[in-house]
N, C-alpha and C positions, 0 to 999 in steps of 0.2 A: 958660119954657124950661129953667130950672135943675132943676125937678122932673122934666121929661122926661129930662134927662141922667141923673139919679140913677135914675129908673125903668128906663130902657133898660140902663144899666150893671148895676143890681141884677139884672135879669132874666137878662142874659148870665152874670153871676157865678153865679147860682143854677143855671142850666143846666149850667155847667161843674162845679159842685159835685156835682150829680146824676150827671153823666157819670163823674166819678171814683168815686163810690160804686158805680155799676154795674160799672165796670171792675175795681175792687178786690174786689168781692163774692166771686168764686170763691176768693180767698185770705184772706178775712176770718177772723180767729180771735178769741180773747178780746180781743186788743189792737185798738183802733179805728184801724187804719191809714188808712182813707179820710179820716177827719177830720184826722188829723195831716198827711197829704199835702196836703190842700186848704189847711190853715192855713199850711203851710210855703211852698207855691207862692204863696199870696196875699201873704205877707210879703215874698217876693222881689219880686213885682210892685209892691207898695206902696213898698218901699224904693227901687226904681228910680225910680218916679214922684215920690217925695219929693225925691230928689236932683235930678231934672229941674226940679221946681217951685222948689227953692231957687236954681237957676241962672236962674230966670225964663223957662224954655223952654216952659211950659205955660199955655194959656188957662184961665180959670175953668171953662169948659164941659168941657174935658178932665179937669181935676182932679175935677169932680163926677162925670163919667161913669166914670172909672177908679178914682180913689182912694176916693170915697165909695160910688158905686154898685157897680161891679164887685167891688172888694175886700170891700166890706160884704156882698155877696151870696155871694161865693165862700168867704170864711172863715166860721167858725162857732163862736163862743164858746159859744153856748147848747147846741149838740150836744156839744161837748167837755165842758162841765159836766155835762150829763145822762149821757153815757157814763161819765164818771168817777164820778158818784154811783151809777150802777148797778153799777159794778165794786166800789165800797165796800160797797154793800148785799149783794152776793153773796159778800163775804169775800175778794175778789181785791185785797187791800191793796197787794201788791207791784206788780201790773199798774197799779193806779190811780196809785200813786206814780210809776211809770215814765211813765205817760201825762201826768201833770202836769209832771214834769221835762222830758220830751221836747217837749211843746208849748211850754212857756215858754222853755226854753233854745234849742231849735232855731229857734223863731220869732224870738226876739231876734237870734240869729245871722243869720237870713235877711233880716231888715230891714237889718242891716249889710251883708250880701252884696249885696243889691239896691242899696243906696246906693253901694257901690263900683262896681257895674256901671253905675250911672247917672252916674258922674263923667266 
């Protein structure tokens, strides 16, 4: 049953990630906004559910479904890393640095925001 919860959550998260990529595509530029947006939203969701879990409000199945499955499928460290690598290869060092700083700083802040929302 645990594997099913992770599987379903991961599928839903991946579909949401794909939807964001499609929605942002018309405005995509050199900067990978879709990945940043997905990572930020995933961190808010994860932070919220971490706060709920710390209060004992979540079953193990919900933790696996949302925190492991959904957030794991929705956020995308591998895509972030690949896009940053491509920016570096193409000589867009400033944009690559902004992408690194933006993802790390914003996502840390969004984990905190989500935890505040979950209190």
